[in-house]
NULUM-829956 format. One line per 2 residues: number of its first residue (from 1); their letters; for each residue x, y, z of C-alpha. Coordinates in steps of 0.1 Angstrom, whole numbers. Layout:
NUM) a) X,Y,Z ~ ...
***
This chain:
1) mt) 681,452,596 ~ 696,418,606
3) te) 700,389,582 ~ 675,368,601
5) tl) 648,396,597 ~ 656,398,559
7) wi) 651,360,555 ~ 618,363,573
9) iv) 606,390,550 ~ 616,370,519
11) av) 598,339,532 ~ 566,358,538
13) av) 568,373,503 ~ 572,339,488
15) vv) 543,325,507 ~ 521,354,496
17) ll) 531,349,460 ~ 524,312,461
19) aa) 490,318,476 ~ 481,343,449
21) va) 492,319,422 ~ 471,291,438
23) lg) 441,314,440 ~ 444,323,404
25) lv) 445,286,394 ~ 414,278,414
27) lr) 395,307,399 ~ 406,296,364
29) rr) 395,260,371 ~ 361,272,382
31) rr) 356,292,350 ~ 368,264,327
33) is) 354,229,327 ~ 379,201,326
35) lr) 379,182,293 ~ 388,150,311
37) ep) 361,124,314 ~ 356,104,345
39) as) 355,66,339 ~ 319,65,349
41) ta) 309,85,318 ~ 325,62,293
43) er) 291,49,281 ~ 282,84,269
45) tt) 306,81,239 ~ 281,59,221
47) yr) 249,64,202 ~ 225,42,221
49) td) 188,41,218 ~ 162,16,229
51) ta) 136,31,207 ~ 120,5,184
53) fd) 114,12,147 ~ 82,30,142
55) fs) 63,20,110 ~ 30,34,99
57) tg) 6,34,70 ~ 9,60,43
59) aa) -28,66,38 ~ -44,92,59
61) ve) -72,76,80 ~ -102,99,83
63) te) -114,100,119 ~ -143,118,134
65) gp) -135,149,154 ~ -141,152,191
67) aa) -177,153,202 ~ -191,187,209
69) ep) -195,195,246 ~ -231,194,258
71) ea) -248,228,265 ~ -250,239,301
73) rp) -284,231,317 ~ -300,249,347
75) ap) -304,216,365 ~ -286,183,362
77) ap) -306,156,345 ~ -315,128,369
79) ep) -304,101,345 ~ -279,114,319
81) ep) -277,94,287 ~ -245,73,286
83) ep) -219,84,261 ~ -216,61,231
85) ep) -186,38,231 ~ -158,51,208
87) ap) -155,32,176 ~ -123,10,174
89) ep) -94,26,155 ~ -91,11,120
91) qp) -61,-12,116 ~ -39,-15,85
93) va) -53,-39,60 ~ -28,-64,48
95) pe) -30,-75,12 ~ -40,-110,6
97) rn) -9,-131,0 ~ -7,-149,-33
99) ga) 29,-160,-30 ~ 53,-168,-2
101) ap) 83,-146,4 ~ 117,-163,-1
103) ap) 134,-176,30 ~ 163,-155,44
105) ae) 197,-168,36 ~ 210,-158,71
107) di) 196,-149,105 ~ 185,-114,110
109) ap) 189,-98,144 ~ 155,-88,159
111) ae) 152,-50,157 ~ 145,-44,194
113) gr) 172,-67,206 ~ 200,-53,184
115) le) 192,-17,191 ~ 206,-21,226
117) rl) 239,-32,211 ~ 242,-6,184
119) rg) 270,19,189 ~ 275,52,171
121) rl) 312,59,163 ~ 312,96,171
123) ar) 345,99,189 ~ 359,126,166
125) sr) 327,145,166 ~ 326,143,203
127) sg) 361,156,209 ~ 358,184,184
129) fg) 322,194,191 ~ 306,183,223
131) qg) 336,183,245 ~ 349,215,230
133) ll) 316,232,240 ~ 317,217,275
135) gl) 352,230,278 ~ 341,266,270
137) lg) 310,267,292 ~ 325,274,326
139) ag) 313,290,357 ~ 301,326,357
141) el) 298,348,326 ~ 319,341,295
143) de) 337,369,279 ~ 330,379,243
145) es) 360,360,231 ~ 347,328,246
147) we) 313,333,231 ~ 329,338,197
149) dv) 346,304,202 ~ 313,288,210
151) ea) 298,303,179 ~ 328,291,158
153) ml) 324,255,170 ~ 287,255,162
155) lq) 294,268,127 ~ 322,243,122
157) ad) 297,215,130 ~ 276,227,101
159) lg) 247,239,122 ~ 244,270,99
161) pd) 243,307,108 ~ 206,309,118
163) tt) 206,279,141 ~ 240,289,155
165) se) 228,324,163 ~ 196,310,180
167) lv) 215,285,201 ~ 241,310,212
169) gt) 214,334,223 ~ 196,306,243
171) lr) 229,294,259 ~ 237,330,270
173) te) 203,334,286 ~ 202,300,303
175) la) 239,301,314 ~ 233,333,333
177) sr) 199,323,348 ~ 210,289,360
179) gv) 244,298,374 ~ 261,268,358
181) rt) 292,258,379 ~ 299,221,372
183) pe) 306,199,342 ~ 273,180,348
185) qa) 253,212,349 ~ 269,224,316
187) rq) 262,190,301 ~ 226,191,312
189) ll) 221,226,298 ~ 237,217,264
191) re) 216,185,263 ~ 184,203,268
193) vl) 191,231,244 ~ 204,209,216
195) te) 176,183,220 ~ 150,211,219
197) al) 166,224,187 ~ 161,189,171
199) rt) 125,186,182 ~ 99,185,154
201) da) 62,181,151 ~ 68,160,120
203) dr) 61,123,122 ~ 93,102,124
205) sv) 76,69,116 ~ 85,52,83
207) ra) 54,47,62 ~ 60,12,52
209) lp) 29,-7,63 ~ 2,-20,38
211) hd) -31,-3,35 ~ -62,-2,13
213) gr) -55,-38,3 ~ -21,-29,-13
215) pa) 16,-28,-1 ~ 32,4,10
217) vv) 55,19,-16 ~ 88,35,-4
219) lv) 110,54,-29 ~ 146,56,-18
221) vg) 166,85,-34 ~ 199,101,-31
223) vn) 232,106,-50 ~ 256,78,-55
225) gt) 280,70,-27 ~ 256,80,2
227) gk) 247,44,10 ~ 214,44,-7
229) tt) 213,7,-19 ~ 228,-4,15
231) tt) 201,15,34 ~ 174,0,12
233) gk) 187,-35,20 ~ 190,-28,57
235) la) 155,-14,59 ~ 143,-46,41
237) rv) 160,-67,68 ~ 142,-47,96
239) lv) 108,-53,80 ~ 114,-90,73
241) ag) 126,-95,109 ~ 92,-81,119
243) gr) 74,-107,98 ~ 68,-85,68
245) hv) 69,-96,31 ~ 91,-72,12
247) vl) 97,-67,-25 ~ 128,-48,-36
249) ga) 128,-29,-69 ~ 162,-24,-85
251) ad) 154,8,-103 ~ 190,20,-104
253) tf) 197,5,-139 ~ 225,28,-148
255) ra) 251,16,-122 ~ 263,-19,-131
257) aa) 267,-31,-96 ~ 236,-16,-81
259) ae) 212,-44,-92 ~ 236,-71,-81
261) ql) 242,-54,-48 ~ 204,-52,-41
263) at) 199,-88,-52 ~ 224,-98,-26
265) wg) 207,-79,1 ~ 174,-94,-10
267) er) 187,-129,-9 ~ 203,-124,25
269) ag) 171,-108,39 ~ 145,-130,23
271) at) 130,-104,0 ~ 118,-107,-36
273) vv) 139,-87,-60 ~ 126,-73,-93
275) rg) 153,-61,-117 ~ 156,-53,-154
277) ae) 185,-54,-179 ~ 213,-30,-175
279) ga) 203,4,-190 ~ 166,-5,-189
281) dp) 140,22,-182 ~ 141,28,-144
283) as) 104,38,-143 ~ 95,5,-160
285) va) 114,-16,-134 ~ 98,4,-106
287) fd) 63,-1,-121 ~ 69,-39,-124
289) av) 82,-41,-88 ~ 50,-24,-74
291) kq) 29,-47,-96 ~ 46,-78,-84
293) ga) 44,-66,-48 ~ 6,-63,-52
295) ee) 4,-98,-69 ~ 24,-114,-41
297) ga) 4,-97,-14 ~ 36,-80,-1
299) da) 35,-56,28 ~ 60,-31,14
301) vl) 78,-24,-19 ~ 112,-6,-15
303) ld) 124,11,-47 ~ 161,18,-50
305) ta) 167,45,-75 ~ 197,59,-95
307) gr) 220,86,-80 ~ 236,95,-113
309) lh) 226,88,-150 ~ 249,80,-179
311) tk) 225,95,-204 ~ 216,130,-215
313) tg) 184,128,-194 ~ 187,147,-161
315) lm) 186,127,-129 ~ 158,148,-115
317) de) 137,144,-146 ~ 142,107,-144
319) lg) 132,105,-107 ~ 101,126,-114
321) kv) 92,101,-142 ~ 97,71,-119
323) kr) 74,86,-93 ~ 47,95,-119
325) vv) 48,61,-135 ~ 46,43,-102
327) er) 16,64,-91 ~ -4,52,-121
329) qa) -11,21,-100 ~ -2,30,-64
331) ev) 5,61,-44 ~ 41,65,-32
333) de) 38,65,6 ~ 73,74,16
335) vl) 102,92,-1 ~ 134,86,19
337) lv) 164,108,10 ~ 197,91,19
339) ld) 223,117,30 ~ 259,111,39
341) at) 264,128,72 ~ 300,137,64
343) tg) 291,160,34 ~ 278,189,55
345) qn) 266,218,33 ~ 267,197,2
347) gl) 242,173,17 ~ 218,202,24
349) tq) 221,213,-12 ~ 213,178,-24
351) ar) 183,177,0 ~ 169,209,-15
353) vf) 172,197,-51 ~ 156,163,-44
355) ad) 128,180,-23 ~ 118,201,-53
357) vv) 113,171,-75 ~ 100,141,-54
359) ai) 85,157,-22 ~ 108,141,4
361) tg) 90,128,35 ~ 120,117,55
363) ia) 158,115,58 ~ 180,85,63
365) lt) 214,98,76 ~ 243,75,69
367) kl) 280,72,79 ~ 277,84,115
369) dg) 310,66,120 ~ 332,92,138
371) ta) 338,116,110 ~ 303,131,108
373) kg) 299,167,121 ~ 263,161,130
375) gi) 250,196,123 ~ 234,185,91
377) vf) 206,170,112 ~ 197,204,127
379) rv) 198,222,93 ~ 178,197,73
381) qr) 150,196,97 ~ 149,234,102
383) el) 154,245,65 ~ 134,218,48
385) gv) 109,208,75 ~ 117,171,68
387) pv) 124,148,98 ~ 154,126,101
389) kl) 139,91,105 ~ 167,67,102
391) vg) 205,67,109 ~ 232,43,97
393) lg) 256,36,124 ~ 282,13,108
395) eg) 291,-13,82 ~ 272,-42,96
397) pd) 240,-55,79 ~ 219,-46,109
399) dl) 235,-13,118 ~ 204,8,111
401) ap) 185,25,138 ~ 155,49,142
403) fd) 166,84,148 ~ 163,95,185
405) aa) 171,132,192 ~ 181,127,228
407) af) 204,97,220 ~ 220,117,192
409) vd) 227,146,214 ~ 241,124,241
411) al) 265,109,216 ~ 276,143,204
413) lg) 283,155,240 ~ 301,123,250
***
């Protein structure tokens, strides 16, 4: 064998080896989705919703059921009687105003306009959750190790074992049936599956409109540090911006700064604030706030309650008392539980305890600022049957938005 022939053999072997390596890289790239985002998808990193706040009355309005279908007749009547016109739907009855609401100390951004500018700061959640899942869902069938990674990511995001098991099963089925091959296909699949998991038949509207000649009563509960007073103030701003007269009740009389903080929110928003002396009976303050709201002809009374007591009385006992005392003169229309999105399992434990005492009707999820795992939304709705109605998206006074499942999932996926 000549030297020239030997070099030719070596060259051919090198070419074959390089081709095999290139083919392997191509196959690997087809199975794994790149974690890099094209510039055109930059907007997906934000929580953006154009959904306006949805407010409703707390009283159930009795309506007549659908008319019974007429019995079949052997021959059509020559002149059938016209169907009666449907009665107009009853509208919320606003209480007669006996006093003017205080003027806001600052401008309040209109709810619809500012929703377009709100941004969720979910960068960390996105990189650790959404983009991680997108990186695992590649072309073809995933091996068991990859599915274990998917399951681990869902559990780390606090979705819980039941929800995680259900989602993994759905993803396995859909991934195989759809033949996912591209990042966009994987994103669309995840978006549909996660949005469906957040779907609920429960009403997400906040029951804060007057009815039966009296203001709506909203009880805001939660442990200290979750942003309870801040959420109460932000909700007041939304209502005032919509032309509503709001009364705030500072029923957290055991935290020295709570009443002052709520008074500041009231002054800035243009809401009446009812407060008592430090250490006063919270139920008494709440009762007085509802009474004053009725006297002023307010549209809504928002009651900020304690998250921790400095007495031997249990917090839950005190909250139960507040609700019972208030209901001597007016039904509590909405009980909003404020949860810190960063607390995960602890937040769910809190939700269960509060639900047992005050019959929670909705969740306000705060601190969606980049550190939130997000899975608490799935678990609260599934395990308690209570819808998430509001989300806090930042530190600004108008950074409160209605919860929108599709927008939330888009933010998680990036």
